[in-house]
VOTORGU-767319 format. One record per residue (C-alpha): residue in three letters; residue number from 1; y, x negated, z negated. Coordinates in pm, 1 decimal. Example, Ala and Ser with C-alpha at 12.3 -4.5 7.8 and 13.67 -1.06 7.14 Angstrom:
<pts>
ala,1,-450.0,-1230.0,-780.0 .
ser,2,-106.0,-1367.0,-714.0 .
</pts>
This chain:
<pts>
met,1,785.3,1526.8,4112.9 .
lys,2,923.3,1478.4,3781.7 .
lys,3,701.3,1350.4,3495.3 .
thr,4,648.2,1538.7,3176.6 .
lys,5,625.3,1401.3,2817.7 .
gln,6,264.9,1438.2,2838.5 .
asp,7,242.7,1236.7,3154.0 .
trp,8,449.0,948.6,2976.9 .
ala,9,230.9,996.7,2662.4 .
gly,10,-78.6,917.3,2891.3 .
his,11,75.1,623.6,3037.9 .
val,12,174.8,477.1,2698.2 .
ala,13,-190.5,555.8,2570.3 .
ala,14,-345.5,395.5,2871.4 .
ile,15,-118.3,74.3,2800.4 .
lys,16,-270.7,56.8,2462.8 .
ala,17,-642.1,144.2,2570.6 .
gln,18,-632.1,-127.0,2854.0 .
gly,19,-486.4,-382.4,2628.1 .
ile,20,-242.7,-487.1,2907.1 .
ser,21,127.7,-546.1,2889.9 .
thr,22,388.4,-309.5,2968.9 .
ile,23,522.8,-508.6,3247.9 .
asp,24,167.6,-530.2,3415.3 .
tyr,25,101.2,-160.0,3372.0 .
ala,26,451.8,-54.9,3522.7 .
gln,27,369.3,-299.1,3823.8 .
gln,28,21.3,-164.6,3871.0 .
his,29,133.2,211.4,3876.8 .
ala,30,474.2,155.4,4020.7 .
leu,31,666.6,264.9,3740.0 .
ala,32,1019.2,152.8,3636.0 .
arg,33,989.1,-79.5,3344.7 .
ser,34,1282.0,58.1,3179.0 .
thr,35,1173.3,398.8,3203.9 .
leu,36,833.6,320.0,3068.3 .
tyr,37,993.6,131.1,2768.4 .
his,38,1217.1,410.7,2695.0 .
trp,39,914.7,655.2,2678.1 .
gln,40,715.2,393.1,2456.2 .
asn,41,997.7,377.3,2211.4 .
lys,42,1084.0,772.8,2226.8 .
leu,43,719.5,867.7,2160.9 .
arg,44,674.3,590.3,1878.0 .
arg,45,992.5,736.0,1700.1 .
ala,46,836.9,1093.2,1738.8 .
gly,47,512.1,981.5,1613.5 .
ala,48,675.1,812.1,1317.1 .
glu,49,866.5,1128.0,1233.9 .
thr,50,568.3,1352.7,1252.1 .
ser,51,370.5,1123.6,1062.2 .
lys,52,584.3,1108.4,752.9 .
pro,53,466.6,1340.7,474.4 .
asp,54,703.0,1622.0,376.3 .
lys,55,810.4,1545.5,10.9 .
ser,56,835.7,1908.8,-58.9 .
thr,57,474.7,1989.7,25.5 .
thr,58,312.4,1655.5,-95.2 .
pro,59,141.8,1709.2,-416.6 .
thr,60,250.1,1438.8,-679.9 .
gln,61,-20.5,1246.5,-830.8 .
pro,62,-0.2,1128.6,-1214.7 .
ser,63,66.0,772.3,-1257.0 .
lys,64,-227.2,550.4,-1309.7 .
phe,65,-13.0,341.0,-1529.4 .
ile,66,73.3,398.0,-1896.5 .
ala,67,356.0,289.2,-2122.6 .
leu,68,292.3,11.1,-2359.0 .
arg,69,532.6,-49.2,-2652.3 .
met,70,504.2,-404.0,-2783.7 .
ser,71,614.6,-501.5,-3136.7 .
glu,72,590.2,-814.8,-3344.7 .
pro,73,230.8,-881.8,-3483.5 .
gln,74,171.9,-772.6,-3840.0 .
arg,75,-78.1,-964.0,-4034.2 .
leu,76,-263.9,-712.8,-4255.0 .
val,77,-545.8,-975.5,-4329.8 .
pro,78,-499.7,-1351.3,-4364.3 .
pro,79,-584.2,-1541.5,-4045.1 .
thr,80,-954.0,-1612.0,-3980.7 .
pro,81,-1110.1,-1872.8,-3761.8 .
thr,82,-1157.9,-1733.1,-3410.3 .
asn,83,-1445.9,-1736.1,-3164.5 .
cys,84,-1255.8,-1658.2,-2870.6 .
thr,85,-880.4,-1722.6,-2771.5 .
leu,86,-726.7,-1586.1,-2467.5 .
val,87,-397.8,-1723.6,-2350.0 .
leu,88,-216.4,-1516.6,-2085.1 .
pro,89,30.8,-1652.5,-1823.4 .
ser,90,317.7,-1505.1,-2016.5 .
gly,91,231.9,-1723.7,-2319.5 .
met,92,91.3,-1443.5,-2513.3 .
arg,93,-210.6,-1551.5,-2705.2 .
leu,94,-496.1,-1321.9,-2809.5 .
glu,95,-741.7,-1433.3,-3079.6 .
met,96,-1064.4,-1243.0,-3135.9 .
ala,97,-1269.7,-1293.2,-3446.6 .
gly,98,-1641.4,-1311.7,-3455.6 .
lys,99,-1850.4,-1020.3,-3548.9 .
arg,100,-1915.6,-1133.6,-3900.2 .
ser,101,-1530.0,-1114.4,-4008.0 .
met,102,-1478.9,-803.8,-3802.0 .
asn,103,-1422.3,-468.3,-3962.6 .
pro,104,-1704.3,-229.5,-3809.9 .
arg,105,-1481.3,64.3,-3775.5 .
leu,106,-1254.6,-131.3,-3545.2 .
val,107,-1525.6,-230.7,-3293.5 .
thr,108,-1691.1,123.4,-3269.1 .
</pts>
């Protein structure tokens, strides 16, 4: 009797469930290793094709990133002593003044 796709899918699932090698499973069930490998690959490819999302029906999600434009810093006020300095790996330096010298409108 010829085995169907469902029969081979059952064998492939049993190999995974039992956690044994394909060679051992083939020997235990008197199956040709080459045929079993063929069906493993065929079913894996079929599963990969059906698990790929269809781009035409997949809703696009808005990006969680925003564009950031950088320009040279403009000094509107004379530099003041800082209470906190953050140096980024890129070499960019952020200096934050203490509460006394900050403009309250900028903080809120």
